N, CA and C atoms as an extended XYZ file, in Angstrom:
267
Properties=species:S:1:pos:R:3:atomname:S:1:resname:S:1:resid:I:1 pbc="F F F"
N       -10.720       23.357      -15.361 N   MET     1
C       -10.701       22.338      -14.348 CA  MET     1
C       -11.776       22.683      -13.311 C   MET     1
N       -12.708       21.799      -13.148 N   THR     2
C       -13.820       22.056      -12.237 CA  THR     2
C       -13.553       21.419      -10.873 C   THR     2
N       -14.355       21.809       -9.905 N   GLN     3
C       -14.239       21.236       -8.570 CA  GLN     3
C       -14.569       19.748       -8.590 C   GLN     3
N       -15.509       19.373       -9.422 N   THR     4
C       -15.904       17.974       -9.523 CA  THR     4
C       -14.733       17.126      -10.022 C   THR     4
N       -14.020       17.639      -11.003 N   PHE     5
C       -12.871       16.908      -11.531 CA  PHE     5
C       -11.783       16.751      -10.475 C   PHE     5
N       -11.509       17.823       -9.733 N   VAL     6
C       -10.472       17.778       -8.702 CA  VAL     6
C       -10.855       16.801       -7.597 C   VAL     6
N       -12.105       16.823       -7.194 N   ILE     7
C       -12.565       15.894       -6.158 CA  ILE     7
C       -12.490       14.458       -6.656 C   ILE     7
N       -12.875       14.238       -7.905 N   HIS     8
C       -12.798       12.898       -8.493 CA  HIS     8
C       -11.342       12.432       -8.586 C   HIS     8
N       -10.462       13.313       -8.976 N   LEU     9
C        -9.041       12.985       -9.083 CA  LEU     9
C        -8.444       12.668       -7.717 C   LEU     9
N        -8.784       13.462       -6.709 N   ALA    10
C        -8.290       13.222       -5.354 CA  ALA    10
C        -8.820       11.903       -4.805 C   ALA    10
N       -10.092       11.611       -5.087 N   ARG    11
C       -10.674       10.351       -4.626 CA  ARG    11
C        -9.981        9.165       -5.275 C   ARG    11
N        -9.732        9.256       -6.574 N   ASP    12
C        -9.045        8.175       -7.277 CA  ASP    12
C        -7.617        7.997       -6.775 C   ASP    12
N        -6.938        9.114       -6.493 N   ALA    13
C        -5.567        9.038       -5.997 CA  ALA    13
C        -5.521        8.404       -4.607 C   ALA    13
N        -6.437        8.788       -3.734 N   LEU    14
C        -6.471        8.198       -2.394 CA  LEU    14
C        -6.837        6.717       -2.448 C   LEU    14
N        -7.751        6.361       -3.331 N   PHE    15
C        -8.112        4.955       -3.491 CA  PHE    15
C        -6.920        4.143       -4.000 C   PHE    15
N        -6.151        4.724       -4.921 N   LEU    16
C        -4.968        4.044       -5.433 CA  LEU    16
C        -3.931        3.856       -4.327 C   LEU    16
N        -3.763        4.860       -3.483 N   VAL    17
C        -2.827        4.737       -2.366 CA  VAL    17
C        -3.258        3.609       -1.430 C   VAL    17
N        -4.543        3.515       -1.167 N   LEU    18
C        -5.036        2.425       -0.318 CA  LEU    18
C        -4.816        1.065       -0.969 C   LEU    18
N        -5.037        0.979       -2.260 N   ILE    19
C        -4.829       -0.282       -2.980 CA  ILE    19
C        -3.352       -0.661       -2.984 C   ILE    19
N        -2.481        0.320       -3.191 N   LEU    20
C        -1.056        0.030       -3.266 CA  LEU    20
C        -0.456       -0.299       -1.898 C   LEU    20
N        -0.900        0.377       -0.860 N   ALA    21
C        -0.342        0.156        0.471 CA  ALA    21
C        -1.042       -0.965        1.230 C   ALA    21
N        -2.228       -1.336        0.799 N   GLY    22
C        -3.019       -2.323        1.522 CA  GLY    22
C        -2.363       -3.673        1.738 C   GLY    22
N        -1.836       -4.313        0.695 N   PRO    23
C        -1.239       -5.631        0.909 CA  PRO    23
C        -0.057       -5.622        1.877 C   PRO    23
N         0.817       -4.637        1.759 N   ALA    24
C         1.976       -4.572        2.654 CA  ALA    24
C         1.534       -4.266        4.087 C   ALA    24
N         0.614       -3.328        4.234 N   MET    25
C         0.142       -2.981        5.577 CA  MET    25
C        -0.640       -4.124        6.215 C   MET    25
N        -1.449       -4.806        5.416 N   GLY    26
C        -2.186       -5.958        5.935 CA  GLY    26
C        -1.265       -7.078        6.373 C   GLY    26
N        -0.221       -7.312        5.595 N   THR    27
C         0.750       -8.336        5.967 CA  THR    27
C         1.462       -7.968        7.258 C   THR    27
N         1.890       -6.716        7.380 N   ALA    28
C         2.557       -6.274        8.603 CA  ALA    28
C         1.620       -6.379        9.802 C   ALA    28
N         0.356       -6.054        9.608 N   LEU    29
C        -0.618       -6.145       10.686 CA  LEU    29
C        -0.827       -7.588       11.118 C   LEU    29
N        -0.981       -8.480       10.155 N   LEU    30
C        -1.198       -9.882       10.469 CA  LEU    30
C         0.017      -10.512       11.155 C   LEU    30
N         1.203      -10.233       10.638 N   ILE    31
C         2.420      -10.770       11.261 CA  ILE    31
C         2.600      -10.193       12.666 C   ILE    31
N         2.335       -8.896       12.839 N   GLY    32
C         2.435       -8.281       14.156 CA  GLY    32
C         1.468       -8.893       15.148 C   GLY    32
N         0.260       -9.210       14.699 N   LEU    33
C        -0.720       -9.842       15.576 CA  LEU    33
C        -0.273      -11.234       15.995 C   LEU    33
N         0.221      -12.002       15.034 N   ILE    34
C         0.687      -13.364       15.345 CA  ILE    34
C         1.873      -13.332       16.303 C   ILE    34
N         2.838      -12.446       16.041 N   ILE    35
C         4.009      -12.343       16.910 CA  ILE    35
C         3.613      -11.854       18.298 C   ILE    35
N         2.666      -10.938       18.384 N   SER    36
C         2.211      -10.441       19.689 CA  SER    36
C         1.557      -11.547       20.503 C   SER    36
N         0.768      -12.378       19.849 N   VAL    37
C         0.152      -13.507       20.560 CA  VAL    37
C         1.235      -14.478       21.038 C   VAL    37
N         2.215      -14.743       20.187 N   LEU    38
C         3.314      -15.629       20.596 CA  LEU    38
C         4.118      -15.023       21.743 C   LEU    38
N         4.360      -13.727       21.698 N   GLN    39
C         5.083      -13.076       22.782 CA  GLN    39
C         4.281      -13.093       24.081 C   GLN    39
N         2.994      -12.948       23.982 N   ALA    40
C         2.159      -12.960       25.187 CA  ALA    40
C         2.099      -14.352       25.808 C   ALA    40
N         2.076      -15.373       24.965 N   THR    41
C         1.992      -16.724       25.515 CA  THR    41
C         3.332      -17.217       26.054 C   THR    41
N         4.429      -16.806       25.442 N   THR    42
C         5.743      -17.262       25.892 CA  THR    42
C         6.436      -16.265       26.807 C   THR    42
N         5.906      -15.081       26.959 N   GLN    43
C         6.441      -14.000       27.779 CA  GLN    43
C         7.849      -13.590       27.361 C   GLN    43
N         8.144      -13.707       26.062 N   ILE    44
C         9.393      -13.199       25.507 CA  ILE    44
C         9.100      -11.795       25.001 C   ILE    44
N         9.821      -10.803       25.504 N   GLN    45
C         9.535       -9.413       25.147 CA  GLN    45
C        10.695       -8.781       24.388 C   GLN    45
N        11.152       -9.403       23.341 N   ASP    46
C        12.231       -8.861       22.528 CA  ASP    46
C        11.631       -8.103       21.346 C   ASP    46
N        12.052       -6.858       21.146 N   GLN    47
C        11.498       -6.030       20.073 CA  GLN    47
C        11.956       -6.483       18.695 C   GLN    47
N        13.151       -7.051       18.602 N   MET    48
C        13.619       -7.530       17.301 CA  MET    48
C        12.791       -8.720       16.825 C   MET    48
N        12.261       -9.475       17.750 N   LEU    49
C        11.403      -10.598       17.390 CA  LEU    49
C        10.141      -10.116       16.690 C   LEU    49
N         9.747       -8.898       16.956 N   ASN    50
C         8.556       -8.331       16.341 CA  ASN    50
C         8.870       -7.674       14.987 C   ASN    50
N        10.008       -7.023       14.863 N   MET    51
C        10.308       -6.229       13.676 CA  MET    51
C        10.831       -7.050       12.500 C   MET    51
N        11.700       -8.012       12.753 N   VAL    52
C        12.334       -8.761       11.670 CA  VAL    52
C        11.312       -9.543       10.836 C   VAL    52
N        10.373      -10.276       11.442 N   PRO    53
C         9.376      -10.960       10.597 CA  PRO    53
C         8.500      -10.000        9.800 C   PRO    53
N         8.197       -8.826       10.369 N   LYS    54
C         7.410       -7.841        9.627 CA  LYS    54
C         8.176       -7.348        8.401 C   LYS    54
N         9.447       -7.057        8.582 N   ILE    55
C        10.261       -6.576        7.462 CA  ILE    55
C        10.341       -7.632        6.377 C   ILE    55
N        10.567       -8.864        6.774 N   ILE    56
C        10.659       -9.952        5.799 CA  ILE    56
C         9.319      -10.160        5.093 C   ILE    56
N         8.222      -10.135        5.849 N   GLY    57
C         6.898      -10.321        5.256 CA  GLY    57
C         6.534       -9.227        4.275 C   GLY    57
N         6.791       -7.978        4.640 N   VAL    58
C         6.486       -6.854        3.745 CA  VAL    58
C         7.366       -6.935        2.503 C   VAL    58
N         8.634       -7.288        2.680 N   PHE    59
C         9.530       -7.433        1.535 CA  PHE    59
C         9.018       -8.509        0.579 C   PHE    59
N         8.568       -9.643        1.123 N   LEU    60
C         8.057      -10.709        0.264 CA  LEU    60
C         6.787      -10.300       -0.475 C   LEU    60
N         5.906       -9.578        0.200 N   VAL    61
C         4.674       -9.117       -0.452 CA  VAL    61
C         5.002       -8.147       -1.578 C   VAL    61
N         5.924       -7.224       -1.326 N   ILE    62
C         6.310       -6.278       -2.377 CA  ILE    62
C         6.997       -7.010       -3.521 C   ILE    62
N         7.798       -8.019       -3.190 N   LEU    63
C         8.463       -8.800       -4.229 CA  LEU    63
C         7.452       -9.565       -5.079 C   LEU    63
N         6.438      -10.146       -4.443 N   LEU    64
C         5.440      -10.930       -5.174 CA  LEU    64
C         4.453      -10.053       -5.949 C   LEU    64
N         4.043       -8.939       -5.370 N   LEU    65
C         3.022       -8.095       -5.985 CA  LEU    65
C         3.585       -6.841       -6.643 C   LEU    65
N         4.903       -6.731       -6.705 N   GLY    66
C         5.531       -5.514       -7.215 CA  GLY    66
C         5.123       -5.149       -8.626 C   GLY    66
N         5.054       -6.136       -9.509 N   SER    67
C         4.700       -5.819      -10.897 CA  SER    67
C         3.254       -5.331      -10.994 C   SER    67
N         2.357       -5.937      -10.244 N   TRP    68
C         0.964       -5.491      -10.254 CA  TRP    68
C         0.840       -4.086       -9.669 C   TRP    68
N         1.570       -3.825       -8.567 N   LEU    69
C         1.533       -2.499       -7.958 CA  LEU    69
C         2.076       -1.445       -8.918 C   LEU    69
N         3.172       -1.761       -9.592 N   LEU    70
C         3.760       -0.824      -10.541 CA  LEU    70
C         2.839       -0.581      -11.733 C   LEU    70
N         2.214       -1.639      -12.237 N   ASN    71
C         1.281       -1.477      -13.355 CA  ASN    71
C         0.085       -0.615      -12.967 C   ASN    71
N        -0.405       -0.767      -11.745 N   SER    72
C        -1.522        0.064      -11.282 CA  SER    72
C        -1.119        1.530      -11.217 C   SER    72
N         0.067        1.798      -10.697 N   ALA    73
C         0.542        3.184      -10.613 CA  ALA    73
C         0.780        3.769      -12.002 C   ALA    73
N         1.329        2.978      -12.909 N   ILE    74
C         1.578        3.458      -14.269 CA  ILE    74
C         0.269        3.732      -15.000 C   ILE    74
N        -0.723        2.868      -14.819 N   THR    75
C        -2.027        3.075      -15.449 CA  THR    75
C        -2.668        4.370      -14.958 C   THR    75
N        -2.593        4.618      -13.660 N   PHE    76
C        -3.157        5.848      -13.106 CA  PHE    76
C        -2.432        7.075      -13.651 C   PHE    76
N        -1.105        7.023      -13.670 N   THR    77
C        -0.317        8.154      -14.156 CA  THR    77
C        -0.547        8.401      -15.641 C   THR    77
N        -0.641        7.332      -16.417 N   THR    78
C        -0.920        7.474      -17.848 CA  THR    78
C        -2.289        8.114      -18.067 C   THR    78
N        -3.258        7.713      -17.262 N   GLY    79
C        -4.581        8.332      -17.349 CA  GLY    79
C        -4.547        9.815      -17.041 C   GLY    79
N        -3.726       10.198      -16.063 N   LEU    80
C        -3.583       11.627      -15.756 CA  LEU    80
C        -2.975       12.387      -16.922 C   LEU    80
N        -1.928       11.813      -17.503 N   TYR    81
C        -1.255       12.509      -18.610 CA  TYR    81
C        -2.134       12.596      -19.862 C   TYR    81
N        -2.976       11.603      -20.076 N   THR    82
C        -3.850       11.666      -21.255 CA  THR    82
C        -4.971       12.681      -21.046 C   THR    82
N        -5.283       13.032      -19.824 N   GLN    83
C        -6.341       14.010      -19.559 CA  GLN    83
C        -5.846       15.453      -19.599 C   GLN    83
N        -4.557       15.659      -19.669 N   ILE    84
C        -4.020       17.032      -19.665 CA  ILE    84
C        -4.546       17.864      -20.837 C   ILE    84
N        -4.591       17.371      -22.076 N   PRO    85
C        -5.131       18.203      -23.165 CA  PRO    85
C        -6.586       18.611      -22.935 C   PRO    85
N        -7.368       17.755      -22.316 N   ASN    86
C        -8.764       18.102      -22.043 CA  ASN    86
C        -8.881       19.183      -20.978 C   ASN    86
N        -7.909       19.259      -20.078 N   LEU    87
C        -7.953       20.259      -19.010 CA  LEU    87
C        -7.549       21.638      -19.501 C   LEU    87
N        -6.698       21.674      -20.507 N   ILE    88
C        -6.193       22.964      -20.998 CA  ILE    88
C        -7.267       23.709      -21.772 C   ILE    88
N        -8.161       23.014      -22.431 N   ARG    89
C        -9.204       23.668      -23.238 CA  ARG    89
C       -10.093       24.544      -22.448 C   ARG    89
């Protein structure tokens, strides 16, 4: 196992984490921004008003994209397991 392989593996793993977490985090960010603007314009400062839509939005994104996210993780893991014989040599 060379340093180049480890760096490549770490880069791929971090990229996969960004791909998997991106849709949920982006949705939470967008909903939080919209709710913050609404709170600023109406001067309602309730914290539950901010959290509940984020939870629902993230849940819906995971529900809609769950199969794609799982397939991406499985593909990455399968690739790791298929490379094990090459690393042992």
